[in-house]
C-alpha positions as CSV (number, residue, x, y, z in Angstrom):
1,M,-4.2,-42.3,10.5
2,S,-7.6,-42.0,9.4
3,T,-8.1,-38.3,10.2
4,S,-4.6,-37.5,7.7
5,L,-6.6,-39.2,5.0
6,S,-9.4,-37.2,5.5
7,S,-7.5,-34.1,5.5
8,L,-5.8,-34.7,2.3
9,T,-9.1,-35.6,1.0
10,F,-10.8,-32.6,2.2
11,S,-7.8,-30.4,0.4
12,F,-7.9,-32.3,-2.9
13,S,-11.2,-31.5,-3.4
14,S,-10.9,-27.6,-2.5
15,L,-8.7,-27.3,-5.1
16,S,-10.8,-25.8,-8.6
17,F,-9.6,-25.6,-11.9
18,S,-12.1,-23.8,-13.6
19,S,-9.2,-21.3,-15.0
20,H,-8.6,-24.4,-17.5
21,I,-11.7,-26.2,-18.2
22,S,-15.5,-24.9,-18.3
23,H,-18.3,-25.6,-16.6
24,K,-19.7,-27.5,-19.4
25,P,-18.7,-31.2,-19.4
26,N,-16.3,-32.4,-21.7
27,S,-15.5,-29.0,-23.3
28,L,-12.0,-27.1,-23.1
29,S,-12.2,-23.0,-23.1
30,F,-9.4,-21.2,-25.0
31,H,-8.4,-17.8,-24.9
32,R,-9.3,-16.1,-28.2
33,P,-6.1,-14.5,-30.1
34,R,-6.1,-10.6,-30.1
35,S,-6.8,-9.7,-33.9
36,L,-3.8,-8.1,-36.0
37,S,-4.7,-4.8,-37.2
38,L,-3.3,-3.5,-41.0
39,S,-2.8,-0.2,-39.0
40,H,0.2,-1.6,-37.4
41,L,2.2,-3.2,-40.3
42,S,4.4,-1.1,-42.4
43,A,5.7,-1.7,-45.7
44,P,9.2,-3.3,-45.8
45,P,12.0,-0.3,-46.4
46,S,13.3,-1.9,-49.6
47,L,9.9,-1.2,-51.4
48,V,9.8,2.4,-50.2
49,F,12.9,3.2,-51.4
50,L,12.7,1.5,-54.9
51,A,9.1,3.7,-54.8
52,S,11.2,6.6,-54.2
53,A,14.4,6.1,-56.3
54,A,12.2,6.4,-59.4
55,P,11.1,9.9,-58.8
56,L,14.5,11.3,-57.9
57,A,15.9,9.7,-61.3
58,E,13.4,11.7,-63.3
59,L,14.0,14.9,-61.3
60,E,17.8,14.4,-62.0
61,T,17.0,14.2,-65.8
62,T,14.6,17.0,-65.8
63,D,17.1,19.3,-64.4
64,L,20.3,18.5,-66.7
65,K,17.9,19.0,-69.6
66,K,17.1,22.4,-68.2
67,Y,20.6,22.8,-67.3
68,V,22.0,21.8,-70.8
69,K,19.4,24.1,-72.4
70,S,20.3,26.9,-70.8
71,R,24.0,26.4,-71.8
72,L,22.9,26.0,-75.3
73,P,20.4,28.2,-76.8
74,G,19.3,27.8,-79.7
75,G,20.2,23.9,-79.6
76,F,23.0,21.8,-80.8
77,A,22.7,23.6,-84.3
78,A,23.3,27.0,-82.8
79,Q,26.5,26.0,-81.6
80,T,30.1,27.2,-83.2
81,I,32.2,24.6,-81.7
82,I,30.7,21.5,-83.0
83,G,31.8,17.8,-84.1
84,T,30.0,14.8,-85.6
85,G,31.2,11.2,-84.9
86,R,30.4,8.1,-86.1
87,R,30.9,4.5,-85.3
88,K,29.3,1.1,-86.7
89,C,25.6,2.1,-86.8
90,A,26.1,5.0,-83.8
91,I,26.2,8.8,-84.6
92,A,27.1,11.3,-81.9
93,R,26.8,15.4,-82.4
94,V,29.5,17.3,-79.6
95,V,29.2,20.5,-78.7
96,L,32.0,21.6,-76.5
97,Q,31.7,24.7,-74.6
98,E,34.4,26.3,-71.4
99,G,33.5,24.8,-68.7
100,T,35.2,22.3,-65.7
101,G,35.0,18.8,-67.5
102,K,31.3,17.5,-67.0
103,V,30.3,15.4,-69.9
104,I,26.6,14.9,-70.2
105,I,25.4,12.5,-72.8
106,N,21.4,12.5,-73.9
107,Y,20.6,14.8,-70.9
108,R,22.5,12.2,-68.4
109,D,25.9,12.2,-66.4
110,A,28.5,10.2,-69.0
111,K,29.2,7.8,-66.3
112,E,25.9,6.9,-65.5
113,Y,24.7,6.8,-69.5
114,L,27.7,4.6,-69.8
115,Q,26.9,2.0,-67.2
116,G,30.5,3.3,-65.3
117,N,32.3,1.1,-67.6
118,P,35.8,2.3,-67.4
119,L,37.0,1.5,-70.8
120,W,34.2,3.6,-72.5
121,L,34.8,6.6,-70.2
122,Q,38.1,6.2,-71.2
123,Y,37.5,6.1,-75.0
124,V,35.3,9.4,-74.2
125,K,38.4,11.4,-72.1
126,V,41.0,10.3,-74.3
127,P,40.7,13.3,-77.2
128,L,40.5,16.1,-74.2
129,V,43.5,14.3,-72.1
130,T,45.9,14.3,-74.9
131,L,45.6,17.7,-75.2
132,G,45.4,18.2,-71.2
133,Y,41.8,20.1,-71.6
134,E,40.4,17.4,-69.4
135,S,39.2,20.2,-66.8
136,N,39.2,23.4,-69.6
137,Y,35.9,21.8,-71.6
138,D,32.0,20.8,-70.8
139,V,31.4,18.2,-73.3
140,F,27.2,18.0,-74.3
141,V,26.3,15.0,-76.4
142,K,23.2,14.0,-78.5
143,A,24.1,10.2,-79.3
144,H,21.7,7.3,-80.9
145,G,22.1,4.3,-82.9
146,G,24.5,1.2,-82.5
147,G,25.3,0.0,-78.5
148,L,27.3,2.3,-75.9
149,S,30.3,0.7,-76.9
150,G,30.0,2.3,-80.6
151,Q,28.6,5.5,-79.0
152,A,31.6,5.9,-76.8
153,Q,33.8,5.5,-80.1
154,A,31.9,7.9,-81.8
155,I,31.6,10.8,-79.0
156,S,35.5,10.1,-79.2
157,L,35.8,11.1,-82.9
158,G,33.5,14.0,-82.4
159,I,35.0,15.3,-79.5
160,A,38.3,15.1,-81.5
161,R,36.6,16.8,-84.8
162,A,35.3,20.0,-82.4
163,L,38.7,20.5,-81.0
164,L,39.6,21.1,-84.4
165,R,37.6,24.0,-84.5
166,V,39.2,25.5,-81.3
167,S,42.3,25.4,-83.3
168,E,44.0,23.7,-86.2
169,D,47.3,23.4,-83.9
170,H,45.2,20.7,-82.4
171,R,45.5,18.1,-85.7
172,R,49.2,17.1,-85.4
173,P,48.6,15.6,-81.8
174,L,45.3,14.4,-82.4
175,R,46.7,12.8,-85.8
176,K,49.7,11.0,-83.9
177,E,47.4,9.3,-81.7
178,G,45.1,8.2,-84.4
179,L,42.2,10.3,-83.0
180,L,41.2,11.6,-86.1
181,T,40.4,8.6,-88.3
182,R,36.7,7.4,-88.9
183,D,37.3,3.8,-88.0
184,S,35.2,1.8,-91.0
185,R,34.9,-1.7,-89.5
186,I,31.6,-2.9,-89.6
187,V,29.3,-6.2,-88.9
188,E,30.2,-7.9,-92.2
189,R,26.5,-9.0,-94.1
190,K,25.3,-12.3,-93.7
191,K,25.5,-14.5,-97.1
192,V,22.6,-16.6,-99.0
193,G,23.3,-20.2,-98.3
194,L,25.9,-19.5,-95.2
195,K,25.0,-19.4,-91.8
196,K,26.5,-16.3,-90.9
197,A,28.3,-13.8,-93.2
198,R,31.2,-16.6,-93.9
199,K,30.9,-19.7,-91.7
200,A,29.1,-22.7,-93.8
201,P,27.1,-25.4,-92.5
202,Q,28.9,-28.5,-92.2
203,F,30.1,-30.7,-95.3
204,S,29.2,-34.3,-95.6
205,K,30.3,-36.5,-98.2
206,R,27.5,-38.7,-98.4
């Protein structure tokens, strides 16, 4: 019995804990983590995409600008099939040329410029669709003033007036659809003593 106890004590004493405990008393040794290098870190893909999207948009705009200038030598004023449309505070100068149905507004594609709004895009296409010319003419527009809705309706009137330069026979179908009538409705001015054009402050008897 005494021999077995002595063998057990000998085996326990032979075990070493040097891998966990240092030789200094009451001190533990820890392994230092490896330092991270910034060279291994990469930028998130979303930031890379946003950085590359801006130059692409600028390139498309410059390419369209060159394309418009090549199609319209001498500028807008030198063209023959031209019409001016107005709506609210918006003014649009429109030039028609034989083509495939492209619509370019202020050197940008119409769908991009009008933010993909189907109603505004419909305003622009109505005069050409009425006469069946939606794929026969390219439309070049310079628009300023007002908002996108007013500009879209001004472009519609400008296209209708330009189509009269193509042929006087277009007047009757365009007039029938009301596309040659200038919409004169504008925002009514504010009045003195009122909150808006007609809205009055609340009446109080006492």
